C-alpha positions in Angstrom: -161.8 116.9 24.5 -164.0 114.0 25.3 -164.5 115.4 28.8 -165.9 118.8 27.4 -168.1 117.1 25.0 -169.6 114.9 27.6 -169.9 117.9 29.7 -171.8 119.9 27.0 -174.3 116.8 26.7 -175.0 117.0 30.4 -175.5 120.7 30.1 -177.9 120.1 27.1 -179.9 117.5 29.0 -180.2 119.6 31.9 -181.8 122.3 29.8 -184.0 119.9 28.3 -185.0 118.6 31.7 -185.7 122.3 32.6 -188.0 123.2 29.9 -190.0 119.8 30.2 -190.4 120.7 33.9 -191.5 124.1 33.2 -194.1 122.8 30.7 -195.4 120.2 33.2 -195.6 123.0 36.0 -197.6 125.2 33.7 -200.2 122.6 32.4 -202.9 124.4 34.4 -202.0 127.9 33.6 -204.6 129.6 31.2 -203.0 131.0 28.1 -199.6 129.2 28.6 -197.6 128.1 25.4 -195.3 125.3 26.0 -191.6 125.7 25.1 -189.3 123.1 23.3 -185.6 123.2 23.7 -183.7 123.2 20.4 -180.1 121.8 20.1 -177.4 122.1 17.5 -174.0 120.2 17.3 -170.9 122.0 17.8 -168.2 121.4 14.9 -165.1 123.5 15.0 -162.3 123.0 12.4 -159.5 125.2 11.0 -158.8 125.6 7.3 -156.0 123.1 7.1 -157.4 120.8 9.4 -158.5 117.0 8.3 -162.4 117.5 7.8 -162.7 113.7 7.2 -161.3 112.8 10.6 -162.7 115.8 12.8 -164.8 114.7 15.8 -167.6 117.0 16.8 -166.9 119.3 19.9 -170.3 118.5 21.6 -173.8 120.0 21.5 -175.3 123.6 22.1 -178.7 124.8 23.1 -179.6 127.1 20.1 -183.1 128.1 21.4 -185.8 127.5 23.9 -188.6 128.3 21.4 -192.3 129.0 22.3 -194.8 126.7 20.6 -198.0 129.1 19.9 -200.4 126.2 19.0 -204.1 126.4 19.9 -204.8 125.2 23.3 -208.3 123.6 24.1 -211.0 125.8 25.5 -212.6 125.5 29.0 -216.0 127.0 29.1 -217.0 129.0 32.1 -220.1 131.2 33.4 -218.3 134.5 33.4 -218.9 136.7 30.4 -215.4 138.4 31.0 -213.6 135.1 30.6 -212.3 135.4 26.9 -210.4 133.0 24.7 -209.1 133.4 21.3 -209.6 130.6 18.8 -207.1 131.3 16.0 -204.3 134.1 15.5 -204.1 137.1 17.8 -203.3 138.3 21.1 -205.1 140.5 23.8 -203.3 143.9 24.4 -202.9 145.3 28.0 -201.1 148.1 29.5 -200.2 148.3 33.1 -201.8 151.8 33.6 -204.8 153.4 31.9 -202.5 156.3 30.5 -199.6 154.0 29.7 -198.5 152.7 26.3 -196.2 150.3 27.4 -198.1 147.3 25.8 -198.2 143.6 26.8 -199.6 140.8 24.9 -201.4 137.8 26.3 -203.4 134.8 25.4 -204.8 134.5 29.0 -208.2 135.8 29.1 -209.1 135.8 32.9 -210.3 139.2 32.9 -212.6 141.0 36.0 -213.5 144.3 36.8 -211.4 146.6 39.3 -213.2 149.2 41.7 -213.5 151.7 38.6 -215.3 149.2 36.4 -212.2 149.0 34.3 -211.6 145.3 32.8 -208.4 144.0 34.1 -206.3 140.6 34.2 -205.2 138.8 37.4 -202.0 141.3 37.5 -204.2 144.3 37.3 -203.2 145.1 33.6 -206.2 146.8 31.7 -207.3 145.4 28.8 -207.4 147.5 25.6 -210.3 147.9 22.9 -211.1 150.0 19.9 -213.6 153.1 20.4 -217.0 152.2 18.4 -219.5 154.4 16.7 -223.1 154.2 17.8 -224.0 151.4 15.3 -221.1 149.4 16.6 -218.4 150.0 13.9 -214.8 150.6 15.1 -213.7 154.2 15.1 -210.3 153.3 14.4 -208.2 149.9 14.4 -204.9 151.4 15.3 -203.1 150.1 18.5 -202.2 153.9 19.2 -205.9 154.8 19.4 -206.9 151.8 21.7 -208.6 152.8 25.1 -208.9 150.8 28.2 -212.1 148.9 28.3 -214.7 150.0 30.8 -218.0 148.5 31.6 -220.5 151.4 32.3 -222.3 151.8 35.5 -224.7 154.5 34.1 -228.3 153.6 33.3 -229.7 153.2 29.9 -231.0 156.2 28.2 -234.7 156.7 28.1 -236.5 157.4 24.9 -239.6 159.7 24.7 -242.9 158.0 23.1 -243.4 159.2 19.7 -246.1 156.7 18.4 -248.7 154.2 19.9 -250.5 151.7 18.0 -253.8 150.7 19.8 -255.8 147.9 18.2 -259.2 147.2 19.6 -262.9 146.4 18.6 -265.7 148.7 19.3 -269.0 147.0 19.9 -271.4 147.9 16.9 -274.4 147.5 19.2 -273.4 149.9 21.8 -275.7 152.7 22.8 -275.2 156.2 21.3 -273.8 158.9 23.5 -274.3 162.6 23.6 -270.5 163.7 23.1 -271.3 167.2 24.4 -271.9 165.6 27.9 -268.6 163.6 28.0 -266.8 163.6 31.4 -264.0 161.3 31.9 -265.3 161.0 35.6 -268.4 159.8 34.5 -268.4 156.4 33.0 -272.0 156.8 31.7 -270.9 159.5 29.2 -268.6 157.1 27.2 -268.8 153.6 25.7 -265.3 152.2 26.4 -261.9 153.3 27.5 -258.6 151.9 27.4 -255.1 153.1 28.9 -251.5 152.8 27.7 -248.1 153.7 29.4 -246.1 156.2 27.5 -242.8 158.0 28.7 -241.5 161.4 28.3 -238.0 162.6 27.3 -236.7 162.1 30.9 -238.1 158.3 30.9 -240.8 159.1 33.5 -244.0 157.2 32.7 -247.5 158.7 32.1 -250.8 157.1 31.6 -252.4 158.0 28.3 -256.3 157.3 28.0 -258.3 157.0 25.1 -262.1 157.3 25.8 -264.6 156.2 23.1 -268.2 157.4 22.4 -270.6 156.2 19.8 -271.8 159.3 18.1 -275.7 159.9 18.3 -275.7 162.2 15.3 -273.8 159.8 12.7 -274.1 156.2 11.8 -270.9 154.0 12.4 -268.9 156.9 13.7 -267.3 157.1 17.2 -265.5 160.0 18.8 -262.3 159.2 20.6 -260.9 161.7 23.3 -257.6 161.5 24.6 -256.2 162.3 28.2 -252.7 162.1 29.6 -252.6 162.0 33.5 -256.0 163.2 33.8 -255.3 166.2 31.4 -257.1 166.6 28.1 -254.8 166.5 25.0 -255.7 168.2 21.7 -255.4 166.0 18.8 -255.5 167.4 15.3 -255.7 165.4 12.1 -252.4 164.6 10.5 -253.8 166.2 7.1 -255.6 169.1 8.0 -254.4 170.1 11.3 -257.8 171.0 12.6 -259.8 169.8 15.3 -262.7 167.6 13.9 -265.9 167.0 15.4 -268.9 169.2 17.0 -269.5 169.8 20.6 -267.1 170.3 23.3 -265.5 168.7 26.5 -267.5 169.3 29.6 -266.8 167.6 32.8 -269.6 169.3 34.6 -272.0 167.6 32.3 -273.4 170.8 30.4 -272.9 171.4 26.7 -270.6 174.2 25.8 -270.3 174.2 22.2 -266.7 174.3 22.2 -264.7 171.8 19.7 -264.1 168.6 21.4 -260.5 167.7 22.0 -260.8 164.4 20.0 -261.2 162.9 16.7 -263.7 160.8 14.8 -263.2 157.3 13.7 -265.4 156.0 10.8 -266.3 152.4 10.2 -268.1 150.7 7.3 -271.1 148.6 7.5 -269.2 145.6 7.5 -267.2 146.6 10.6 -264.0 147.8 8.8 -262.1 151.0 9.8 -262.5 153.6 6.8 -260.6 156.3 8.4 -260.4 159.6 10.3 -263.0 162.7 9.5 -261.5 166.1 9.4 -263.4 169.3 10.7 -265.1 169.4 7.3 -266.5 165.9 7.9 -264.5 164.7 5.0 -262.7 161.5 5.3 -259.0 161.3 5.0 -256.6 158.8 3.5 -254.5 158.2 6.6 -255.2 156.4 9.6 -252.9 158.4 11.9 -253.9 161.2 14.3 -251.2 163.4 15.5 -251.2 164.8 19.1 -250.5 168.4 19.7 -247.3 168.9 22.1 -248.3 167.6 25.4 -247.4 170.7 27.1 -247.4 171.5 30.9 -249.6 170.0 32.3 -249.4 167.1 31.9 -245.5 167.2 31.7 -244.6 169.2 35.0 -241.2 167.4 35.6 -238.9 169.4 33.4 -239.3 167.1 30.5 -239.7 168.5 26.8 -243.1 170.0 26.7 -243.0 169.8 22.8 -243.3 166.2 22.8 -245.9 164.9 20.4 -247.4 161.4 20.0 -248.9 160.1 17.0 -251.8 157.4 17.3 -251.0 155.1 14.3 -254.2 153.1 13.2 -252.3 151.5 10.2 -255.1 152.1 7.6 -253.1 150.6 4.7 -255.5 149.1 1.9 -252.2 147.4 0.5 -251.8 144.9 3.4 -253.2 141.4 2.9 -254.4 141.1 6.4 -255.6 144.6 7.7 -254.2 145.5 11.0 -256.6 148.1 12.3 -259.4 148.8 14.5 -262.9 147.1 13.8 -266.2 147.7 14.8 -268.1 144.2 15.1 -271.1 143.1 17.0 -269.2 141.8 19.9 -267.8 143.3 23.2 -265.2 146.0 23.5 -261.9 144.3 23.2 -258.2 145.4 23.2 -256.1 143.4 21.1 -252.8 145.3 21.4 -251.4 148.3 23.0 -248.0 149.2 21.6 -245.7 152.3 21.9 -242.1 153.0 21.2 -241.0 154.7 24.3 -238.6 153.5 27.0 -237.8 154.4 30.8 -234.6 154.6 32.3 -232.8 151.1 32.3 -230.4 149.6 34.8 -227.4 147.6 33.4 -228.5 143.8 33.4 -225.8 142.2 31.5 -222.8 142.3 29.2 -222.6 140.4 25.9 -219.2 139.9 23.9 -219.6 138.8 20.5 -217.1 136.7 18.3 -215.7 139.9 16.7 -215.0 141.2 20.2 -218.0 143.9 20.3 -218.9 144.7 24.0 -222.6 145.2 24.2 -224.3 146.5 27.3 -228.1 145.5 27.9 -230.3 147.3 30.1 -233.5 146.6 31.9 -235.6 148.7 29.6 -234.9 146.3 26.9 -232.4 148.3 25.0 -228.7 147.6 24.3 -225.6 149.9 23.2 -222.1 149.0 21.8 -219.4 150.0 24.2 -216.2 149.1 22.9 -214.5 146.4 20.7 -211.9 144.2 22.2 -208.5 144.7 20.2 -206.5 141.7 19.0 -202.7 142.0 18.0 -200.6 139.7 15.8 -197.2 139.5 14.8 -195.2 138.4 11.8 -193.0 135.9 14.0 -194.7 135.1 17.1 -191.6 133.1 18.3 -189.5 136.2 18.3 -191.7 137.8 21.0 -189.9 138.3 24.4 -191.5 136.3 27.0 -192.5 138.0 30.4 -194.0 136.4 33.6 -197.9 136.2 34.0 -198.1 134.4 30.4 -197.3 137.8 28.7 -195.2 138.8 26.0 -193.4 142.0 24.7 -192.7 143.0 21.2 -189.1 142.8 20.0 -187.0 143.2 16.7 -187.4 139.4 16.0 -191.1 139.5 16.3 -191.8 142.4 14.1 -194.2 145.2 14.7 -197.4 144.8 16.4 -200.6 145.0 13.9 -203.8 145.5 15.5 -207.2 144.6 14.2 -210.6 143.2 14.7 -211.4 139.8 15.4 -212.9 137.7 12.6 -211.2 139.8 10.0 -208.3 139.0 7.9 -206.1 136.4 9.7 -207.1 137.3 13.2 -209.2 134.7 15.2 -212.5 135.0 16.9 -213.3 135.7 20.5 -215.0 133.4 22.7 -216.9 134.9 25.8 -217.4 132.6 28.9 -214.3 130.5 27.9 -210.7 130.3 28.7 -207.9 128.8 26.5 -206.0 126.2 28.5 -202.3 125.5 28.3 -201.3 123.7 25.0 -199.2 121.3 26.9 -199.5 117.7 26.3 -198.7 116.1 29.6 -198.3 112.6 28.2 -195.7 113.8 25.7 -194.1 115.9 28.3 -193.6 112.8 30.6 -192.2 110.9 27.8 -189.7 113.6 27.0 -188.8 113.7 30.6 -187.8 110.1 30.6 -185.9 111.0 27.4 -183.9 113.7 28.9 -183.2 111.9 32.0 -181.7 109.0 30.0 -179.7 111.6 28.0 -178.6 113.1 31.3 -177.5 109.6 32.7 -175.7 108.7 29.5 -173.5 112.0 29.4 -172.9 111.5 33.0 -171.5 108.0 32.3 -169.5 109.6 29.6 -168.1 111.9 32.1 -167.4 109.1 34.5 -165.6 106.9 31.9 -163.5 110.0 30.9 -162.5 110.6 34.5 -161.5 106.8 34.9 -159.3 107.0 31.8 -157.8 110.2 33.0 -157.2 108.5 36.4 -155.5 105.6 34.8 -153.2 107.7 32.8 -152.2 109.6 35.9 -151.5 106.2 37.5 -148.9 105.0 34.9 -145.5 105.0 36.4 
């Protein structure tokens, strides 16, 4: 009996050595969770045996339990390196259409040839589809999709509003607006241009020409051109073309309504507003452009595009933000517009909540997907696979998916990796203890063998 007891001790010590050696071997494995060998004594007794005198029957390895404590973070320069702080696992599948889920804490992800996010084994990372505002469309594991970084360009945005801010010189010479010609600088006092964008993201040059009216005090006529084509502008209140006279690039008066609008200033140089066709001041400082049409839009873009020129005439503002007419030179202080050209992908940002957002060169960004996290009622019940991956089992309970930073789920750290939670100092000490245990049980075997030999030598 003592021979079997010592033999079970040797076996247990060998198991402890194996577990410790495996922990040490994986000290640099990202996402690795150390194991611990758990033992129990063996005590067999019959109903009528003497329990007070019964000797144990040795030791038995009960479990090699994974320890899911948090590993330290190692920060990197790669946005697709992900680490979980707190509870949760990444979900992966071997094929994009597969539902054979695996779960891991190793976040060494990269792009494959089709721009899908995969780990070192080629398994696809899963995420939740998101709405345009970044909210998740669903948080069920069955609705997850492989995470893919788009290779398309950022969508353009047609200009709908411009916000020019400038000072017009109060001492400028008056001009005969009936003689206006954009090719003759002598027919206008000042001009400024701003780049606008059509529905296809193509850029166009929008130019404002300013003429001090010779027929009225402190009034200026503004004519708008896009790509050297005149654009009719209408007052946002009356929808009529204000102002007398007419455009004449040849320099001869025609008497047609000029394709522009009038700006009125006070004697103190403050902007009063826009005058309509009846020469009545308007309460708004907005001028709405008629559809740009063709020309200048000749590239197949939306010819019904309209642009609002916003002068922000708001008496409630503590500091007025509007054009002025002071006794100084013509000066443009701001030229803003809300259009955007086509953008190329410039970067990927992954937030603590797992939201993957693509940024483009035109200054826009859009949410793509949200990295899914999965938790289990009993993590130690997971079935261990190779490559620091686990599978769901009966003991672990059902996989529960959710968003990072919600409920009991941890947060996702981009440009970081979770190191193995192995304490090398502790493992080396455990290695020494297991070695001594092995030696002691081996000695017990040797002594037991000597006793048996002595018995065999009795004559």
